[in-house]
mmCIF file of the N, C-alpha and C atoms, coordinates in Angstrom:
data_MODEL
# 
_entry.id   MODEL 
# 
loop_
_atom_site.group_PDB 
_atom_site.id 
_atom_site.type_symbol 
_atom_site.label_atom_id 
_atom_site.label_alt_id 
_atom_site.label_comp_id 
_atom_site.label_asym_id 
_atom_site.label_entity_id 
_atom_site.label_seq_id 
_atom_site.pdbx_PDB_ins_code 
_atom_site.Cartn_x 
_atom_site.Cartn_y 
_atom_site.Cartn_z 
_atom_site.occupancy 
_atom_site.B_iso_or_equiv 
_atom_site.pdbx_formal_charge 
_atom_site.auth_seq_id 
_atom_site.auth_comp_id 
_atom_site.auth_asym_id 
_atom_site.auth_atom_id 
_atom_site.pdbx_PDB_model_num 
ATOM 1   N N  . MET A 1 1  ? 0.858   -1.181 0.000  1.00 0.00 ? 1  MET A N  1 
ATOM 2   C CA . MET A 1 1  ? 0.000   0.000  0.000  1.00 0.00 ? 1  MET A CA 1 
ATOM 3   C C  . MET A 1 1  ? 0.895   1.233  0.000  1.00 0.00 ? 1  MET A C  1 
ATOM 4   N N  . GLY A 1 2  ? 0.625   2.135  -0.916 1.00 0.00 ? 2  GLY A N  1 
ATOM 5   C CA . GLY A 1 2  ? 1.395   3.372  -1.001 1.00 0.00 ? 2  GLY A CA 1 
ATOM 6   C C  . GLY A 1 2  ? 0.931   4.393  0.028  1.00 0.00 ? 2  GLY A C  1 
ATOM 7   N N  . PRO A 1 3  ? 1.694   5.473  0.183  1.00 0.00 ? 3  PRO A N  1 
ATOM 8   C CA . PRO A 1 3  ? 1.350   6.465  1.206  1.00 0.00 ? 3  PRO A CA 1 
ATOM 9   C C  . PRO A 1 3  ? -0.014  7.120  0.983  1.00 0.00 ? 3  PRO A C  1 
ATOM 10  N N  . ASP A 1 4  ? -0.368  7.410  -0.262 1.00 0.00 ? 4  ASP A N  1 
ATOM 11  C CA . ASP A 1 4  ? -1.665  8.045  -0.522 1.00 0.00 ? 4  ASP A CA 1 
ATOM 12  C C  . ASP A 1 4  ? -2.818  7.124  -0.129 1.00 0.00 ? 4  ASP A C  1 
ATOM 13  N N  . ASP A 1 5  ? -2.679  5.846  -0.463 1.00 0.00 ? 5  ASP A N  1 
ATOM 14  C CA . ASP A 1 5  ? -3.716  4.879  -0.089 1.00 0.00 ? 5  ASP A CA 1 
ATOM 15  C C  . ASP A 1 5  ? -3.791  4.708  1.420  1.00 0.00 ? 5  ASP A C  1 
ATOM 16  N N  . TRP A 1 6  ? -2.625  4.662  2.063  1.00 0.00 ? 6  TRP A N  1 
ATOM 17  C CA . TRP A 1 6  ? -2.608  4.497  3.514  1.00 0.00 ? 6  TRP A CA 1 
ATOM 18  C C  . TRP A 1 6  ? -3.272  5.692  4.189  1.00 0.00 ? 6  TRP A C  1 
ATOM 19  N N  . ILE A 1 7  ? -2.917  6.890  3.739  1.00 0.00 ? 7  ILE A N  1 
ATOM 20  C CA . ILE A 1 7  ? -3.500  8.106  4.318  1.00 0.00 ? 7  ILE A CA 1 
ATOM 21  C C  . ILE A 1 7  ? -5.004  8.128  4.097  1.00 0.00 ? 7  ILE A C  1 
ATOM 22  N N  . ALA A 1 8  ? -5.454  7.777  2.911  1.00 0.00 ? 8  ALA A N  1 
ATOM 23  C CA . ALA A 1 8  ? -6.897  7.756  2.628  1.00 0.00 ? 8  ALA A CA 1 
ATOM 24  C C  . ALA A 1 8  ? -7.609  6.745  3.517  1.00 0.00 ? 8  ALA A C  1 
ATOM 25  N N  . THR A 1 9  ? -7.017  5.577  3.685  1.00 0.00 ? 9  THR A N  1 
ATOM 26  C CA . THR A 1 9  ? -7.626  4.548  4.534  1.00 0.00 ? 9  THR A CA 1 
ATOM 27  C C  . THR A 1 9  ? -7.628  4.981  5.992  1.00 0.00 ? 9  THR A C  1 
ATOM 28  N N  . PHE A 1 10 ? -6.526  5.563  6.451  1.00 0.00 ? 10 PHE A N  1 
ATOM 29  C CA . PHE A 1 10 ? -6.450  6.033  7.835  1.00 0.00 ? 10 PHE A CA 1 
ATOM 30  C C  . PHE A 1 10 ? -7.447  7.159  8.067  1.00 0.00 ? 10 PHE A C  1 
ATOM 31  N N  . ALA A 1 11 ? -7.536  8.104  7.137  1.00 0.00 ? 11 ALA A N  1 
ATOM 32  C CA . ALA A 1 11 ? -8.501  9.201  7.260  1.00 0.00 ? 11 ALA A CA 1 
ATOM 33  C C  . ALA A 1 11 ? -9.921  8.653  7.361  1.00 0.00 ? 11 ALA A C  1 
ATOM 34  N N  . ALA A 1 12 ? -10.242 7.686  6.517  1.00 0.00 ? 12 ALA A N  1 
ATOM 35  C CA . ALA A 1 12 ? -11.579 7.078  6.564  1.00 0.00 ? 12 ALA A CA 1 
ATOM 36  C C  . ALA A 1 12 ? -11.833 6.415  7.911  1.00 0.00 ? 12 ALA A C  1 
ATOM 37  N N  . SER A 1 13 ? -10.801 5.776  8.471  1.00 0.00 ? 13 SER A N  1 
ATOM 38  C CA . SER A 1 13 ? -10.979 5.126  9.773  1.00 0.00 ? 13 SER A CA 1 
ATOM 39  C C  . SER A 1 13 ? -11.215 6.139  10.891 1.00 0.00 ? 13 SER A C  1 
ATOM 40  N N  . LEU A 1 14 ? -10.747 7.385  10.674 1.00 0.00 ? 14 LEU A N  1 
ATOM 41  C CA . LEU A 1 14 ? -10.955 8.453  11.651 1.00 0.00 ? 14 LEU A CA 1 
ATOM 42  C C  . LEU A 1 14 ? -12.235 9.240  11.386 1.00 0.00 ? 14 LEU A C  1 
ATOM 43  N N  . GLY A 1 15 ? -12.869 8.964  10.249 1.00 0.00 ? 15 GLY A N  1 
ATOM 44  C CA . GLY A 1 15 ? -14.089 9.674  9.893  1.00 0.00 ? 15 GLY A CA 1 
ATOM 45  C C  . GLY A 1 15 ? -13.848 11.070 9.359  1.00 0.00 ? 15 GLY A C  1 
ATOM 46  N N  . VAL A 1 16 ? -12.673 11.283 8.745  1.00 0.00 ? 16 VAL A N  1 
ATOM 47  C CA . VAL A 1 16 ? -12.336 12.593 8.170  1.00 0.00 ? 16 VAL A CA 1 
ATOM 48  C C  . VAL A 1 16 ? -11.882 12.404 6.728  1.00 0.00 ? 16 VAL A C  1 
ATOM 49  N N  . GLN A 1 17 ? -11.828 13.510 6.001  1.00 0.00 ? 17 GLN A N  1 
ATOM 50  C CA . GLN A 1 17 ? -11.336 13.487 4.625  1.00 0.00 ? 17 GLN A CA 1 
ATOM 51  C C  . GLN A 1 17 ? -9.813  13.526 4.633  1.00 0.00 ? 17 GLN A C  1 
ATOM 52  N N  . PRO A 1 18 ? -9.169  12.843 3.707  1.00 0.00 ? 18 PRO A N  1 
ATOM 53  C CA . PRO A 1 18 ? -7.710  12.955 3.620  1.00 0.00 ? 18 PRO A CA 1 
ATOM 54  C C  . PRO A 1 18 ? -7.329  14.348 3.127  1.00 0.00 ? 18 PRO A C  1 
ATOM 55  N N  . PRO A 1 19 ? -6.135  14.805 3.446  1.00 0.00 ? 19 PRO A N  1 
ATOM 56  C CA . PRO A 1 19 ? -5.716  16.133 2.994  1.00 0.00 ? 19 PRO A CA 1 
ATOM 57  C C  . PRO A 1 19 ? -5.483  16.154 1.489  1.00 0.00 ? 19 PRO A C  1 
ATOM 58  N N  . ASP A 1 20 ? -5.684  17.333 0.905  1.00 0.00 ? 20 ASP A N  1 
ATOM 59  C CA . ASP A 1 20 ? -5.381  17.482 -0.516 1.00 0.00 ? 20 ASP A CA 1 
ATOM 60  C C  . ASP A 1 20 ? -3.867  17.624 -0.691 1.00 0.00 ? 20 ASP A C  1 
ATOM 61  N N  . ALA A 1 21 ? -3.418  17.631 -1.926 1.00 0.00 ? 21 ALA A N  1 
ATOM 62  C CA . ALA A 1 21 ? -1.986  17.652 -2.212 1.00 0.00 ? 21 ALA A CA 1 
ATOM 63  C C  . ALA A 1 21 ? -1.296  18.889 -1.637 1.00 0.00 ? 21 ALA A C  1 
ATOM 64  N N  . ALA A 1 22 ? -1.940  20.042 -1.701 1.00 0.00 ? 22 ALA A N  1 
ATOM 65  C CA . ALA A 1 22 ? -1.339  21.268 -1.158 1.00 0.00 ? 22 ALA A CA 1 
ATOM 66  C C  . ALA A 1 22 ? -1.179  21.179 0.349  1.00 0.00 ? 22 ALA A C  1 
ATOM 67  N N  . THR A 1 23 ? -2.170  20.609 1.023  1.00 0.00 ? 23 THR A N  1 
ATOM 68  C CA . THR A 1 23 ? -2.092  20.465 2.471  1.00 0.00 ? 23 THR A CA 1 
ATOM 69  C C  . THR A 1 23 ? -0.995  19.476 2.852  1.00 0.00 ? 23 THR A C  1 
ATOM 70  N N  . VAL A 1 24 ? -0.881  18.389 2.092  1.00 0.00 ? 24 VAL A N  1 
ATOM 71  C CA . VAL A 1 24 ? 0.191   17.427 2.343  1.00 0.00 ? 24 VAL A CA 1 
ATOM 72  C C  . VAL A 1 24 ? 1.543   18.123 2.217  1.00 0.00 ? 24 VAL A C  1 
ATOM 73  N N  . GLU A 1 25 ? 1.720   18.925 1.188  1.00 0.00 ? 25 GLU A N  1 
ATOM 74  C CA . GLU A 1 25 ? 2.984   19.644 0.984  1.00 0.00 ? 25 GLU A CA 1 
ATOM 75  C C  . GLU A 1 25 ? 3.273   20.574 2.160  1.00 0.00 ? 25 GLU A C  1 
ATOM 76  N N  . THR A 1 26 ? 2.261   21.291 2.632  1.00 0.00 ? 26 THR A N  1 
ATOM 77  C CA . THR A 1 26 ? 2.440   22.200 3.765  1.00 0.00 ? 26 THR A CA 1 
ATOM 78  C C  . THR A 1 26 ? 2.788   21.427 5.029  1.00 0.00 ? 26 THR A C  1 
ATOM 79  N N  . LEU A 1 27 ? 2.124   20.307 5.253  1.00 0.00 ? 27 LEU A N  1 
ATOM 80  C CA . LEU A 1 27 ? 2.430   19.491 6.436  1.00 0.00 ? 27 LEU A CA 1 
ATOM 81  C C  . LEU A 1 27 ? 3.851   18.941 6.371  1.00 0.00 ? 27 LEU A C  1 
ATOM 82  N N  . LEU A 1 28 ? 4.293   18.541 5.185  1.00 0.00 ? 28 LEU A N  1 
ATOM 83  C CA . LEU A 1 28 ? 5.659   18.056 5.046  1.00 0.00 ? 28 LEU A CA 1 
ATOM 84  C C  . LEU A 1 28 ? 6.665   19.177 5.300  1.00 0.00 ? 28 LEU A C  1 
ATOM 85  N N  . GLU A 1 29 ? 6.332   20.380 4.867  1.00 0.00 ? 29 GLU A N  1 
ATOM 86  C CA . GLU A 1 29 ? 7.200   21.528 5.125  1.00 0.00 ? 29 GLU A CA 1 
ATOM 87  C C  . GLU A 1 29 ? 7.237   21.837 6.624  1.00 0.00 ? 29 GLU A C  1 
ATOM 88  N N  . LEU A 1 30 ? 6.078   21.768 7.266  1.00 0.00 ? 30 LEU A N  1 
ATOM 89  C CA . LEU A 1 30 ? 6.005   21.959 8.720  1.00 0.00 ? 30 LEU A CA 1 
ATOM 90  C C  . LEU A 1 30 ? 6.873   20.928 9.430  1.00 0.00 ? 30 LEU A C  1 
ATOM 91  N N  . ALA A 1 31 ? 6.729   19.672 9.050  1.00 0.00 ? 31 ALA A N  1 
ATOM 92  C CA . ALA A 1 31 ? 7.517   18.608 9.673  1.00 0.00 ? 31 ALA A CA 1 
ATOM 93  C C  . ALA A 1 31 ? 9.008   18.832 9.440  1.00 0.00 ? 31 ALA A C  1 
ATOM 94  N N  . GLY A 1 32 ? 9.373   19.262 8.246  1.00 0.00 ? 32 GLY A N  1 
ATOM 95  C CA . GLY A 1 32 ? 10.773  19.548 7.951  1.00 0.00 ? 32 GLY A CA 1 
ATOM 96  C C  . GLY A 1 32 ? 11.316  20.690 8.781  1.00 0.00 ? 32 GLY A C  1 
ATOM 97  N N  . THR A 1 33 ? 10.521  21.725 8.952  1.00 0.00 ? 33 THR A N  1 
ATOM 98  C CA . THR A 1 33 ? 10.934  22.858 9.780  1.00 0.00 ? 33 THR A CA 1 
ATOM 99  C C  . THR A 1 33 ? 11.174  22.399 11.217 1.00 0.00 ? 33 THR A C  1 
ATOM 100 N N  . ALA A 1 34 ? 10.250  21.633 11.747 1.00 0.00 ? 34 ALA A N  1 
ATOM 101 C CA . ALA A 1 34 ? 10.391  21.142 13.126 1.00 0.00 ? 34 ALA A CA 1 
ATOM 102 C C  . ALA A 1 34 ? 11.621  20.245 13.257 1.00 0.00 ? 34 ALA A C  1 
ATOM 103 N N  . ALA A 1 35 ? 11.819  19.371 12.298 1.00 0.00 ? 35 ALA A N  1 
ATOM 104 C CA . ALA A 1 35 ? 12.943  18.435 12.360 1.00 0.00 ? 35 ALA A CA 1 
ATOM 105 C C  . ALA A 1 35 ? 14.287  19.146 12.257 1.00 0.00 ? 35 ALA A C  1 
ATOM 106 N N  . HIS A 1 36 ? 14.365  20.161 11.397 1.00 0.00 ? 36 HIS A N  1 
ATOM 107 C CA . HIS A 1 36 ? 15.637  20.858 11.216 1.00 0.00 ? 36 HIS A CA 1 
ATOM 108 C C  . HIS A 1 36 ? 15.922  21.844 12.347 1.00 0.00 ? 36 HIS A C  1 
ATOM 109 N N  . ALA A 1 37 ? 14.895  22.359 12.992 1.00 0.00 ? 37 ALA A N  1 
ATOM 110 C CA . ALA A 1 37 ? 15.093  23.315 14.079 1.00 0.00 ? 37 ALA A CA 1 
ATOM 111 C C  . ALA A 1 37 ? 15.413  22.612 15.395 1.00 0.00 ? 37 ALA A C  1 
ATOM 112 N N  . SER A 1 38 ? 15.148  21.329 15.466 1.00 0.00 ? 38 SER A N  1 
ATOM 113 C CA . SER A 1 38 ? 15.362  20.595 16.704 1.00 0.00 ? 38 SER A CA 1 
ATOM 114 C C  . SER A 1 38 ? 15.956  19.236 16.376 1.00 0.00 ? 38 SER A C  1 
ATOM 115 N N  . GLU A 1 39 ? 15.130  18.222 16.482 1.00 0.00 ? 39 GLU A N  1 
ATOM 116 C CA . GLU A 1 39 ? 15.512  16.862 16.130 1.00 0.00 ? 39 GLU A CA 1 
ATOM 117 C C  . GLU A 1 39 ? 14.394  16.272 15.291 1.00 0.00 ? 39 GLU A C  1 
ATOM 118 N N  . ARG A 1 40 ? 14.683  15.181 14.608 1.00 0.00 ? 40 ARG A N  1 
ATOM 119 C CA . ARG A 1 40 ? 13.668  14.556 13.752 1.00 0.00 ? 40 ARG A CA 1 
ATOM 120 C C  . ARG A 1 40 ? 12.416  14.189 14.529 1.00 0.00 ? 40 ARG A C  1 
ATOM 121 N N  . THR A 1 41 ? 12.558  13.848 15.787 1.00 0.00 ? 41 THR A N  1 
ATOM 122 C CA . THR A 1 41 ? 11.383  13.458 16.570 1.00 0.00 ? 41 THR A CA 1 
ATOM 123 C C  . THR A 1 41 ? 10.414  14.617 16.769 1.00 0.00 ? 41 THR A C  1 
ATOM 124 N N  . ALA A 1 42 ? 10.876  15.839 16.577 1.00 0.00 ? 42 ALA A N  1 
ATOM 125 C CA . ALA A 1 42 ? 9.989   16.994 16.726 1.00 0.00 ? 42 ALA A CA 1 
ATOM 126 C C  . ALA A 1 42 ? 8.940   17.051 15.617 1.00 0.00 ? 42 ALA A C  1 
ATOM 127 N N  . ALA A 1 43 ? 9.223   16.460 14.469 1.00 0.00 ? 43 ALA A N  1 
ATOM 128 C CA . ALA A 1 43 ? 8.311   16.550 13.322 1.00 0.00 ? 43 ALA A CA 1 
ATOM 129 C C  . ALA A 1 43 ? 6.944   15.929 13.589 1.00 0.00 ? 43 ALA A C  1 
ATOM 130 N N  . PRO A 1 44 ? 6.858   14.659 13.991 1.00 0.00 ? 44 PRO A N  1 
ATOM 131 C CA . PRO A 1 44 ? 5.525   14.101 14.217 1.00 0.00 ? 44 PRO A CA 1 
ATOM 132 C C  . PRO A 1 44 ? 4.821   14.727 15.413 1.00 0.00 ? 44 PRO A C  1 
ATOM 133 N N  . ILE A 1 45 ? 5.592   15.115 16.413 1.00 0.00 ? 45 ILE A N  1 
ATOM 134 C CA . ILE A 1 45 ? 4.979   15.743 17.584 1.00 0.00 ? 45 ILE A CA 1 
ATOM 135 C C  . ILE A 1 45 ? 4.422   17.116 17.211 1.00 0.00 ? 45 ILE A C  1 
ATOM 136 N N  . ALA A 1 46 ? 5.133   17.853 16.370 1.00 0.00 ? 46 ALA A N  1 
ATOM 137 C CA . ALA A 1 46 ? 4.627   19.149 15.911 1.00 0.00 ? 46 ALA A CA 1 
ATOM 138 C C  . ALA A 1 46 ? 3.312   18.980 15.168 1.00 0.00 ? 46 ALA A C  1 
ATOM 139 N N  . CYS A 1 47 ? 3.226   17.975 14.318 1.00 0.00 ? 47 CYS A N  1 
ATOM 140 C CA . CYS A 1 47 ? 1.981   17.735 13.574 1.00 0.00 ? 47 CYS A CA 1 
ATOM 141 C C  . CYS A 1 47 ? 0.858   17.325 14.514 1.00 0.00 ? 47 CYS A C  1 
ATOM 142 N N  . TYR A 1 48 ? 1.167   16.551 15.530 1.00 0.00 ? 48 TYR A N  1 
ATOM 143 C CA . TYR A 1 48 ? 0.178   16.190 16.549 1.00 0.00 ? 48 TYR A CA 1 
ATOM 144 C C  . TYR A 1 48 ? -0.329  17.448 17.253 1.00 0.00 ? 48 TYR A C  1 
ATOM 145 N N  . LEU A 1 49 ? 0.586   18.337 17.616 1.00 0.00 ? 49 LEU A N  1 
ATOM 146 C CA . LEU A 1 49 ? 0.195   19.571 18.311 1.00 0.00 ? 49 LEU A CA 1 
ATOM 147 C C  . LEU A 1 49 ? -0.690  20.453 17.440 1.00 0.00 ? 49 LEU A C  1 
ATOM 148 N N  . VAL A 1 50 ? -0.431  20.462 16.144 1.00 0.00 ? 50 VAL A N  1 
ATOM 149 C CA . VAL A 1 50 ? -1.284  21.213 15.218 1.00 0.00 ? 50 VAL A CA 1 
ATOM 150 C C  . VAL A 1 50 ? -2.718  20.694 15.303 1.00 0.00 ? 50 VAL A C  1 
ATOM 151 N N  . GLY A 1 51 ? -2.866  19.383 15.301 1.00 0.00 ? 51 GLY A N  1 
ATOM 152 C CA . GLY A 1 51 ? -4.194  18.789 15.432 1.00 0.00 ? 51 GLY A CA 1 
ATOM 153 C C  . GLY A 1 51 ? -4.840  19.126 16.762 1.00 0.00 ? 51 GLY A C  1 
ATOM 154 N N  . GLN A 1 52 ? -4.052  19.060 17.821 1.00 0.00 ? 52 GLN A N  1 
ATOM 155 C CA . GLN A 1 52 ? -4.577  19.384 19.151 1.00 0.00 ? 52 GLN A CA 1 
ATOM 156 C C  . GLN A 1 52 ? -5.039  20.842 19.218 1.00 0.00 ? 52 GLN A C  1 
ATOM 157 N N  . ALA A 1 53 ? -4.276  21.720 18.574 1.00 0.00 ? 53 ALA A N  1 
ATOM 158 C CA . ALA A 1 53 ? -4.596  23.148 18.603 1.00 0.00 ? 53 ALA A CA 1 
ATOM 159 C C  . ALA A 1 53 ? -5.713  23.508 17.630 1.00 0.00 ? 53 ALA A C  1 
ATOM 160 N N  . GLY A 1 54 ? -5.996  22.617 16.693 1.00 0.00 ? 54 GLY A N  1 
ATOM 161 C CA . GLY A 1 54 ? -7.040  22.890 15.710 1.00 0.00 ? 54 GLY A CA 1 
ATOM 162 C C  . GLY A 1 54 ? -6.632  23.931 14.688 1.00 0.00 ? 54 GLY A C  1 
ATOM 163 N N  . LEU A 1 55 ? -5.327  24.068 14.460 1.00 0.00 ? 55 LEU A N  1 
ATOM 164 C CA . LEU A 1 55 ? -4.834  25.051 13.501 1.00 0.00 ? 55 LEU A CA 1 
ATOM 165 C C  . LEU A 1 55 ? -4.818  24.475 12.093 1.00 0.00 ? 55 LEU A C  1 
ATOM 166 N N  . ASP A 1 56 ? -4.959  25.360 11.114 1.00 0.00 ? 56 ASP A N  1 
ATOM 167 C CA . ASP A 1 56 ? -4.780  24.908 9.749  1.00 0.00 ? 56 ASP A CA 1 
ATOM 168 C C  . ASP A 1 56 ? -3.270  24.801 9.499  1.00 0.00 ? 56 ASP A C  1 
ATOM 169 N N  . PRO A 1 57 ? -2.863  23.921 8.596  1.00 0.00 ? 57 PRO A N  1 
ATOM 170 C CA . PRO A 1 57 ? -1.432  23.699 8.377  1.00 0.00 ? 57 PRO A CA 1 
ATOM 171 C C  . PRO A 1 57 ? -0.647  24.953 7.989  1.00 0.00 ? 57 PRO A C  1 
ATOM 172 N N  . SER A 1 58 ? -1.231  25.852 7.217  1.00 0.00 ? 58 SER A N  1 
ATOM 173 C CA . SER A 1 58 ? -0.504  27.067 6.814  1.00 0.00 ? 58 SER A CA 1 
ATOM 174 C C  . SER A 1 58 ? -0.174  27.952 8.005  1.00 0.00 ? 58 SER A C  1 
ATOM 175 N N  . THR A 1 59 ? -1.141  28.130 8.894  1.00 0.00 ? 59 THR A N  1 
ATOM 176 C CA . THR A 1 59 ? -0.908  28.922 10.104 1.00 0.00 ? 59 THR A CA 1 
ATOM 177 C C  . THR A 1 59 ? 0.129   28.240 10.982 1.00 0.00 ? 59 THR A C  1 
ATOM 178 N N  . ALA A 1 60 ? 0.019   26.920 11.109 1.00 0.00 ? 60 ALA A N  1 
ATOM 179 C CA . ALA A 1 60 ? 0.969   26.178 11.919 1.00 0.00 ? 60 ALA A CA 1 
ATOM 180 C C  . ALA A 1 60 ? 2.385   26.304 11.356 1.00 0.00 ? 60 ALA A C  1 
ATOM 181 N N  . LEU A 1 61 ? 2.523   26.242 10.041 1.00 0.00 ? 61 LEU A N  1 
ATOM 182 C CA . LEU A 1 61 ? 3.844   26.392 9.422  1.00 0.00 ? 61 LEU A CA 1 
ATOM 183 C C  . LEU A 1 61 ? 4.418   27.769 9.718  1.00 0.00 ? 61 LEU A C  1 
ATOM 184 N N  . GLN A 1 62 ? 3.602   28.807 9.614  1.00 0.00 ? 62 GLN A N  1 
ATOM 185 C CA . GLN A 1 62 ? 4.068   30.162 9.932  1.00 0.00 ? 62 GLN A CA 1 
ATOM 186 C C  . GLN A 1 62 ? 4.560   30.244 11.374 1.00 0.00 ? 62 GLN A C  1 
ATOM 187 N N  . ARG A 1 63 ? 3.838   29.628 12.274 1.00 0.00 ? 63 ARG A N  1 
ATOM 188 C CA . ARG A 1 63 ? 4.244   29.656 13.681 1.00 0.00 ? 63 ARG A CA 1 
ATOM 189 C C  . ARG A 1 63 ? 5.518   28.853 13.910 1.00 0.00 ? 63 ARG A C  1 
ATOM 190 N N  . ALA A 1 64 ? 5.645   27.723 13.232 1.00 0.00 ? 64 ALA A N  1 
ATOM 191 C CA . ALA A 1 64 ? 6.861   26.914 13.364 1.00 0.00 ? 64 ALA A CA 1 
ATOM 192 C C  . ALA A 1 64 ? 8.069   27.686 12.829 1.00 0.00 ? 64 ALA A C  1 
ATOM 193 N N  . GLU A 1 65 ? 7.886   28.389 11.728 1.00 0.00 ? 65 GLU A N  1 
ATOM 194 C CA . GLU A 1 65 ? 8.976   29.190 11.171 1.00 0.00 ? 65 GLU A CA 1 
ATOM 195 C C  . GLU A 1 65 ? 9.347   30.330 12.120 1.00 0.00 ? 65 GLU A C  1 
ATOM 196 N N  . ALA A 1 66 ? 8.363   30.901 12.795 1.00 0.00 ? 66 ALA A N  1 
ATOM 197 C CA . ALA A 1 66 ? 8.631   31.955 13.770 1.00 0.00 ? 66 ALA A CA 1 
ATOM 198 C C  . ALA A 1 66 ? 9.412   31.403 14.955 1.00 0.00 ? 66 ALA A C  1 
ATOM 199 N N  . VAL A 1 67 ? 9.047   30.211 15.407 1.00 0.00 ? 67 VAL A N  1 
ATOM 200 C CA . VAL A 1 67 ? 9.779   29.584 16.517 1.00 0.00 ? 67 VAL A CA 1 
ATOM 201 C C  . VAL A 1 67 ? 11.201  29.294 16.081 1.00 0.00 ? 67 VAL A C  1 
ATOM 202 N N  . GLN A 1 68 ? 11.370  28.828 14.859 1.00 0.00 ? 68 GLN A N  1 
ATOM 203 C CA . GLN A 1 68 ? 12.698  28.531 14.340 1.00 0.00 ? 68 GLN A CA 1 
ATOM 204 C C  . GLN A 1 68 ? 13.567  29.787 14.370 1.00 0.00 ? 68 GLN A C  1 
ATOM 205 N N  . LYS A 1 69 ? 13.010  30.911 13.946 1.00 0.00 ? 69 LYS A N  1 
ATOM 206 C CA . LYS A 1 69 ? 13.756  32.172 13.974 1.00 0.00 ? 69 LYS A CA 1 
ATOM 207 C C  . LYS A 1 69 ? 14.035  32.624 15.403 1.00 0.00 ? 69 LYS A C  1 
ATOM 208 N N  . LEU A 1 70 ? 13.070  32.404 16.287 1.00 0.00 ? 70 LEU A N  1 
ATOM 209 C CA . LEU A 1 70 ? 13.218  32.804 17.681 1.00 0.00 ? 70 LEU A CA 1 
ATOM 210 C C  . LEU A 1 70 ? 14.385  32.092 18.339 1.00 0.00 ? 70 LEU A C  1 
ATOM 211 N N  . VAL A 1 71 ? 14.539  30.824 18.043 1.00 0.00 ? 71 VAL A N  1 
ATOM 212 C CA . VAL A 1 71 ? 15.624  30.061 18.668 1.00 0.00 ? 71 VAL A CA 1 
ATOM 213 C C  . VAL A 1 71 ? 16.932  30.169 17.888 1.00 0.00 ? 71 VAL A C  1 
ATOM 214 N N  . GLY A 1 72 ? 16.917  30.930 16.779 1.00 0.00 ? 72 GLY A N  1 
ATOM 215 C CA . GLY A 1 72 ? 18.136  31.205 16.040 1.00 0.00 ? 72 GLY A CA 1 
ATOM 216 C C  . GLY A 1 72 ? 18.633  30.098 15.161 1.00 0.00 ? 72 GLY A C  1 
ATOM 217 N N  . GLU A 1 73 ? 17.775  29.180 14.787 1.00 0.00 ? 73 GLU A N  1 
ATOM 218 C CA . GLU A 1 73 ? 18.157  28.090 13.902 1.00 0.00 ? 73 GLU A CA 1 
ATOM 219 C C  . GLU A 1 73 ? 17.734  28.447 12.481 1.00 0.00 ? 73 GLU A C  1 
ATOM 220 N N  . ASP A 1 74 ? 18.407  27.886 11.509 1.00 0.00 ? 74 ASP A N  1 
ATOM 221 C CA . ASP A 1 74 ? 17.954  28.058 10.134 1.00 0.00 ? 74 ASP A CA 1 
ATOM 222 C C  . ASP A 1 74 ? 18.005  26.781 9.430  1.00 0.00 ? 74 ASP A C  1 
# 
């Protein structure tokens, strides 16, 4: 099973729609920002926190980039 199929199946099991391609790209960018500003383990936890906060991925990415600048990482 490829990633798109897995995501679609997982989304269905949660009773939600899978993300569109643009949202997937933004989430991957968010995860990359978190991983590069800290450690790789920060990426999935950051995405979890986005869900907990109920933020849209674009807003979450902006906030992650702001945190990255705040801590002086690039």
